[in-house]
C-alpha positions in Angstrom: 10.4 0.0 -65.4 11.0 -2.5 -62.6 10.3 -6.2 -62.6 10.7 -8.8 -59.8 12.1 -12.3 -60.3 13.2 -15.3 -58.3 16.3 -15.6 -60.4 18.1 -13.3 -62.8 21.0 -14.8 -64.7 23.7 -12.5 -66.1 24.7 -14.2 -69.4 22.9 -16.4 -71.7 25.6 -18.8 -72.7 25.5 -22.6 -72.2 25.7 -22.3 -68.4 23.3 -19.4 -68.2 20.5 -20.7 -70.4 20.7 -24.3 -69.0 20.4 -22.8 -65.5 17.4 -20.8 -66.6 15.7 -23.9 -68.0 16.3 -25.8 -64.7 15.0 -22.8 -62.7 11.8 -22.8 -64.9 11.3 -26.5 -64.3 11.5 -25.9 -60.5 8.8 -23.2 -60.8 11.1 -20.2 -60.3 10.3 -16.9 -62.2 13.4 -16.5 -64.3 15.1 -13.9 -66.5 18.3 -13.9 -68.5 20.2 -10.8 -69.5 22.4 -11.3 -72.6 24.3 -8.6 -74.4 24.7 -10.5 -77.6 22.8 -13.7 -78.6 21.4 -16.4 -76.4 23.6 -19.4 -76.6 26.8 -17.4 -75.9 30.3 -18.1 -76.8 29.9 -21.9 -77.2 27.1 -21.6 -79.8 28.2 -18.5 -81.6 32.0 -18.2 -81.2 33.3 -21.5 -79.9 32.2 -25.1 -79.6 29.7 -25.4 -82.4 31.2 -23.2 -85.2 34.7 -24.5 -84.7 33.5 -28.1 -84.8 31.6 -27.5 -88.0 34.9 -26.2 -89.6 36.7 -29.2 -88.2 34.2 -31.6 -89.8 34.5 -29.9 -93.2 38.3 -30.3 -92.9 37.9 -33.9 -92.0 35.6 -34.5 -95.0 38.1 -32.7 -97.3 41.0 -34.8 -96.2 38.9 -38.0 -96.5 37.9 -37.0 -100.0 41.5 -36.6 -101.0 42.1 -40.2 -99.8 39.1 -41.6 -101.6 41.1 -43.9 -103.8 42.2 -45.8 -100.7 38.5 -46.8 -100.3 38.1 -47.7 -103.9 36.3 -44.5 -104.7 37.6 -42.6 -107.7 37.0 -38.8 -107.9 38.1 -36.6 -110.8 38.8 -33.6 -108.7 38.6 -32.6 -105.0 38.1 -28.9 -104.3 37.5 -26.7 -101.3 35.0 -23.9 -101.4 35.7 -22.1 -98.1 32.7 -19.8 -98.6 30.4 -22.8 -98.5 32.3 -24.2 -95.5 31.5 -21.0 -93.7 27.9 -21.0 -94.9 27.4 -24.5 -93.6 28.8 -23.4 -90.2 26.5 -20.4 -90.0 23.5 -22.6 -90.9 24.2 -25.0 -88.1 24.7 -22.2 -85.6 21.5 -20.5 -86.7 19.5 -23.7 -86.4 20.7 -24.3 -82.9 20.2 -20.6 -82.0 16.5 -20.9 -83.0 16.3 -24.0 -80.9 17.5 -22.2 -77.8 15.2 -19.3 -78.4 12.3 -21.8 -78.6 13.4 -23.4 -75.3 13.3 -19.9 -73.6 9.7 -19.4 -74.9 8.7 -22.9 -73.8 10.1 -22.3 -70.3 8.4 -18.8 -70.1 11.9 -17.4 -69.4 12.2 -13.6 -70.1 15.3 -12.7 -72.1 16.5 -9.1 -71.9 18.7 -8.0 -74.8 21.2 -5.7 -73.2 24.1 -5.3 -70.8 23.4 -6.1 -67.1 25.1 -4.6 -64.1 24.7 -5.4 -60.4 23.7 -2.4 -58.3 24.5 -1.9 -54.6 21.9 -1.3 -51.9 19.3 1.1 -53.2 15.7 2.1 -53.1 15.0 -1.1 -55.0 16.6 -3.5 -52.5 18.5 -3.2 -49.2 21.1 -5.6 -50.4 23.2 -5.7 -53.6 21.7 -7.5 -56.5 19.3 -5.3 -58.4 20.2 -5.6 -62.1 20.2 -2.5 -64.2 19.9 -3.5 -67.9 21.2 -1.2 -70.5 18.9 -2.2 -73.3 20.5 -2.9 -76.7 17.7 -1.1 -78.5 18.5 2.2 -76.7 15.4 2.2 -74.7 15.3 3.2 -71.0 17.1 0.9 -68.6 15.1 -2.0 -67.2 15.5 -2.6 -63.4 15.2 -6.2 -62.4 14.8 -7.0 -58.8 15.7 -10.7 -58.1 15.8 -12.7 -55.0 18.8 -14.4 -56.4 21.4 -13.7 -59.1 23.6 -16.1 -61.1 26.6 -14.6 -62.8 27.3 -16.5 -66.0 29.2 -13.9 -68.0 31.7 -16.4 -69.5 35.1 -15.5 -70.8 37.0 -13.8 -73.6 40.2 -14.8 -75.4 43.3 -13.7 -73.5 45.8 -11.5 -75.4 49.6 -11.4 -75.1 50.9 -8.2 -73.4 52.4 -6.0 -76.0 50.7 -7.7 -78.9 47.8 -5.8 -80.5 44.9 -7.9 -81.8 43.7 -6.2 -85.0 41.3 -9.0 -86.0 42.8 -9.3 -89.4 46.5 -10.2 -89.4 46.7 -10.8 -85.6 43.6 -12.7 -84.6 41.9 -14.5 -81.7 39.8 -17.6 -82.3 36.7 -15.3 -82.4 38.2 -13.5 -85.4 39.4 -16.6 -87.1 35.9 -18.0 -87.2 34.9 -15.2 -89.4 37.7 -15.5 -92.0 36.3 -15.2 -95.6 39.5 -16.8 -97.1 42.1 -19.2 -95.8 45.6 -17.8 -95.4 48.5 -19.6 -97.0 50.4 -19.7 -93.7 49.7 -19.0 -90.0 51.5 -18.9 -86.7 49.5 -20.2 -83.8 50.8 -18.9 -80.4 49.7 -21.4 -77.9 49.6 -25.2 -78.1 46.7 -25.8 -75.8 43.3 -27.2 -76.7 42.0 -24.4 -78.9 45.4 -23.8 -80.6 45.7 -27.5 -81.4 42.2 -27.8 -82.8 42.9 -24.8 -85.1 46.3 -26.2 -86.1 44.7 -29.5 -87.1 41.9 -27.9 -89.0 44.0 -25.4 -90.9 46.6 -28.0 -91.8 43.9 -30.3 -93.2 42.6 -27.3 -95.2 46.2 -27.0 -96.7 47.5 -24.0 -94.7 51.1 -24.1 -93.6 50.9 -24.1 -89.8 53.5 -23.3 -87.1 52.6 -23.8 -83.4 54.6 -22.0 -80.7 54.2 -23.5 -77.2 55.8 -22.2 -74.1 55.7 -25.5 -72.3 57.7 -28.6 -72.9 54.9 -30.3 -74.8 51.7 -29.2 -76.6 48.4 -29.7 -74.6 50.6 -29.8 -71.5 47.8 -30.5 -69.1 47.1 -33.9 -70.8 48.9 -37.1 -70.1 52.4 -36.9 -71.5 52.0 -40.0 -73.7 48.9 -38.5 -75.3 50.6 -35.1 -75.8 53.5 -36.7 -77.6 51.2 -38.9 -79.8 49.3 -35.7 -80.8 52.5 -34.0 -81.6 53.6 -36.9 -83.9 50.2 -36.9 -85.6 50.2 -33.2 -86.3 53.8 -33.2 -87.5 52.9 -36.1 -89.8 50.4 -33.8 -91.5 53.0 -31.0 -91.9 52.4 -28.9 -88.8 55.6 -27.4 -87.5 55.7 -27.4 -83.7 58.2 -25.5 -81.6 58.0 -26.1 -77.8 59.9 -24.5 -74.9 59.6 -21.3 -76.8 59.2 -17.7 -75.5 57.3 -15.5 -77.9 58.7 -11.9 -77.9 55.4 -10.0 -78.4 57.0 -6.6 -78.8 58.9 -7.7 -81.9 55.8 -8.2 -84.0 56.0 -6.4 -87.3 53.2 -6.4 -90.0 53.8 -5.6 -93.6 51.6 -6.2 -96.7 50.6 -9.8 -96.6 53.1 -10.9 -94.0 53.6 -10.9 -90.2 56.9 -11.5 -88.5 57.7 -12.2 -84.8 60.8 -13.1 -82.9 60.9 -16.1 -80.6 63.5 -17.4 -78.1 64.3 -21.1 -78.2 67.1 -22.6 -76.1 68.6 -19.1 -75.6 68.7 -18.4 -79.3 66.5 -15.8 -81.0 64.9 -16.5 -84.4 62.3 -14.8 -86.6 59.1 -16.6 -87.6 56.9 -15.3 -90.5 53.5 -16.1 -91.8 50.5 -14.5 -93.4 48.5 -14.4 -90.2 49.0 -15.0 -86.4 46.4 -16.6 -84.2 46.8 -15.9 -80.5 45.5 -18.8 -78.5 46.9 -18.4 -74.9 43.8 -19.1 -72.9 40.7 -17.2 -71.8 40.0 -14.7 -69.1 36.7 -14.4 -67.2 34.3 -11.5 -68.0 34.3 -9.8 -64.6 34.8 -6.2 -65.8 32.0 -3.6 -65.7 29.3 -5.9 -64.3 29.0 -4.1 -61.0 31.1 -6.4 -58.8 32.5 -3.3 -57.1 29.0 -2.7 -55.7 29.2 -6.0 -53.8 31.4 -7.9 -51.4 32.1 -10.5 -54.0 35.8 -11.6 -54.0 37.7 -11.8 -57.3 41.1 -13.6 -57.2 43.4 -13.8 -60.2 40.5 -12.7 -62.4 38.1 -15.4 -61.1 35.0 -15.0 -58.9 35.4 -17.0 -55.7 32.6 -19.3 -54.8 31.8 -22.2 -52.5 30.7 -25.7 -53.4 27.2 -24.5 -54.1 28.5 -21.6 -56.3 27.6 -18.9 -53.8 29.8 -15.9 -53.7 30.4 -13.9 -50.5 27.0 -12.4 -51.2 25.2 -15.6 -50.6 22.2 -14.7 -52.8 24.5 -14.1 -55.7 25.9 -17.1 -57.4 28.5 -17.5 -60.1 29.2 -20.3 -62.6 31.2 -21.2 -65.7 34.3 -19.7 -67.1 34.0 -16.6 -64.8 34.9 -18.8 -61.7 37.9 -20.4 -63.4 38.6 -24.1 -63.0 37.6 -26.2 -66.0 36.4 -23.7 -68.6 34.2 -26.2 -70.5 30.6 -25.7 -71.7 29.4 -29.0 -70.2 30.9 -28.0 -66.8 29.2 -24.6 -66.9 25.8 -26.3 -67.6 26.1 -28.6 -64.6 27.3 -25.8 -62.4 24.2 -23.8 -63.4 21.9 -26.7 -62.6 23.6 -27.2 -59.2 23.3 -23.5 -58.4 19.6 -23.4 -59.3 18.8 -26.5 -57.3 20.5 -24.9 -54.3 18.5 -21.8 -54.8 15.3 -23.9 -54.9 16.1 -25.4 -51.5 17.3 -28.8 -52.8 20.5 -30.4 -51.6 22.6 -31.1 -54.7 25.8 -33.0 -54.4 28.9 -31.0 -55.0 30.5 -31.6 -58.4 33.6 -33.9 -58.4 35.7 -32.3 -61.1 38.0 -35.3 -61.4 35.1 -37.1 -63.1 34.7 -34.5 -65.8 35.6 -35.6 -69.3 37.7 -33.3 -71.5 37.8 -33.4 -75.2 39.9 -32.1 -78.1 38.2 -32.2 -81.5 41.3 -32.2 -83.6 42.2 -34.9 -86.1 43.1 -37.2 -84.4 40.7 -36.5 -81.5 41.7 -36.8 -77.9 39.8 -37.2 -74.7 40.5 -37.8 -71.1 39.0 -38.1 -67.6 40.7 -38.3 -64.2 44.3 -38.2 -63.3 47.3 -38.2 -65.7 50.1 -40.7 -64.9 52.3 -37.8 -63.6 49.4 -36.5 -61.4 48.7 -39.9 -59.9 52.3 -40.5 -59.0 52.6 -37.0 -57.5 49.5 -37.8 -55.3 51.4 -40.8 -53.9 49.5 -43.6 -55.7 51.1 -46.8 -56.6 49.8 -47.3 -60.1 49.4 -49.8 -62.9 48.6 -48.9 -66.5 47.2 -50.6 -69.5 47.5 -49.3 -73.1 46.0 -50.6 -76.3 46.5 -49.3 -79.8 43.8 -48.6 -82.5 46.2 -50.3 -84.9 44.9 -53.7 -83.7 41.3 -52.7 -83.9 39.3 -53.9 -86.9 36.8 -51.0 -86.9 39.6 -48.5 -86.9 41.2 -50.2 -89.9 37.8 -50.3 -91.7 37.3 -46.6 -90.9 40.7 -45.9 -92.3 42.2 -44.3 -89.2 44.2 -46.4 -86.8 46.2 -43.6 -85.1 46.3 -43.5 -81.4 45.5 -45.6 -78.3 43.5 -45.9 -75.1 45.4 -45.8 -71.8 44.0 -46.7 -68.4 45.6 -45.8 -65.1 44.5 -47.7 -62.0 45.4 -47.8 -58.3 47.6 -50.8 -57.6 46.1 -51.1 -54.0 42.4 -50.6 -54.6 42.2 -51.4 -58.3 40.0 -48.3 -58.8 40.4 -46.5 -62.2 42.3 -43.2 -61.6 42.4 -41.9 -65.2 41.6 -42.8 -68.8 43.3 -41.1 -71.7 42.4 -41.6 -75.4 43.7 -40.4 -78.7 42.3 -41.6 -82.0 39.2 -41.8 -84.1 35.9 -40.7 -82.5 37.4 -40.9 -78.9 35.3 -37.8 -77.9 32.2 -40.0 -78.5 33.8 -42.8 -76.4 35.0 -41.0 -73.3 31.7 -41.0 -71.5 32.1 -44.7 -70.8 35.3 -43.9 -69.0 33.6 -41.0 -67.3 30.8 -43.3 -65.9 33.4 -45.8 -64.8 35.2 -43.0 -62.9 32.0 -41.8 -61.2 31.2 -45.4 -60.1 34.8 -46.1 -58.9 34.9 -48.9 -61.4 37.9 -51.2 -61.7 39.6 -52.3 -65.0 38.0 -55.7 -64.4 34.5 -54.2 -64.5 35.3 -52.3 -67.7 36.8 -55.4 -69.3 33.8 -57.5 -68.3 31.5 -55.0 -70.0 31.1 -56.8 -73.3 32.0 -54.4 -76.0 30.3 -55.1 -79.4 32.4 -56.2 -82.3 33.5 -54.6 -84.5 33.5 -51.2 -82.7 36.1 -48.7 -81.8 35.0 -49.1 -78.2 36.6 -52.5 -78.0 39.9 -50.7 -77.5 38.6 -49.6 -74.1 38.0 -53.2 -73.1 41.4 -54.3 -74.3 43.1 -51.4 -72.5 41.3 -52.5 -69.3 42.6 -56.1 -69.8 46.1 -54.7 -70.5 46.2 -53.2 -67.0 46.6 -56.7 -65.7 48.6 -57.9 -68.7 45.9 -60.0 -70.2 44.8 -58.1 -73.3 43.6 -60.5 -75.9 44.8 -58.9 -79.2 48.1 -57.7 -78.0 
């Protein structure tokens, strides 16, 4: 059976389904092809389920500290089965919500695996989508005027290390654990690895993080990275940096995994009950029919222009599959921009330096713009302001005064170049800094935005004043 559409989207993750909704709003007949569940990795295997587990870990650690708040509890226990049930309930609720949005927008959702065909009897140009239906029925043929590739990404593995899903896991596997291990090695100290390290340590698991770079979360500002390392070490996480993991030395015996690592030229053996491999993600470009097109793939990423068009100008690509910032909120905006271009609008190109990045560990971290090192490398003469949560009343009331806000500004223009935060609820505060960055705000303008008292956000205002050495409570 063949059906014609204005837009067919390969992949129903955050980028794909948001693009579909915007296409529907613009009056375009739209379909999504999704091999698993609408909502994609973010909803089912990433953002939402992991944050649910992190919240349970936070509540557990707070309950153990209850006497600090004058609340006496006879016993604090952890029922990990209920932790997982709560996670699954949240995911299912949001899944139903996305399904409802598809119905509301009259968006057709095909449950199956889509592949791009070359020129054929259906179309003289590449782009017809053959859908291998999940229910085993005959393939559907979708004939679109435009295609958006939003196939997302999958966890990257280490060469020579077999992922068995039980002892050696990816984050996908870890989300499905029925029981917590007593110990775990996390290979990779990036965002995902650090979130898992924080969560599992708060649940009482002995955690060792192995990071190849000089610091954990190496793409963040160095001061933030070092503060995160101190905070995690304080809760018992063992962190080894400048380490080379020797994947081919992995051994697995009953209840234990061992692997050799090289640190400062010396080889040592690390053991734990489980290993979590968290060394990034790779775009899903295989087996989707790219060989039937002139689309260029470089280093595993589909190449696109500012409007997200590939070399086949009627075929667009967004999200993790094009590389760059592999973040759900970025994919959503890329999808919107692509659809608006398809509809004949003239959307502004995305300025990726204004995108906020968040780490949902405990403590949380968030940033937007340039790090201090990046600003200096670009030739800026900079000035910085930093203010600690230790001097903030709301942080003390909340019971968590770890961390700081750091603002980097251009000495010549006074424009804000970057904002970096670590501490309580900073992922909820970073959008103020993001807006400031979009508007080319100055520290003076941030400081003269009256922040209500007592709030955590006052630290942003104080950090802005600190840029010029006039912080009030410092």
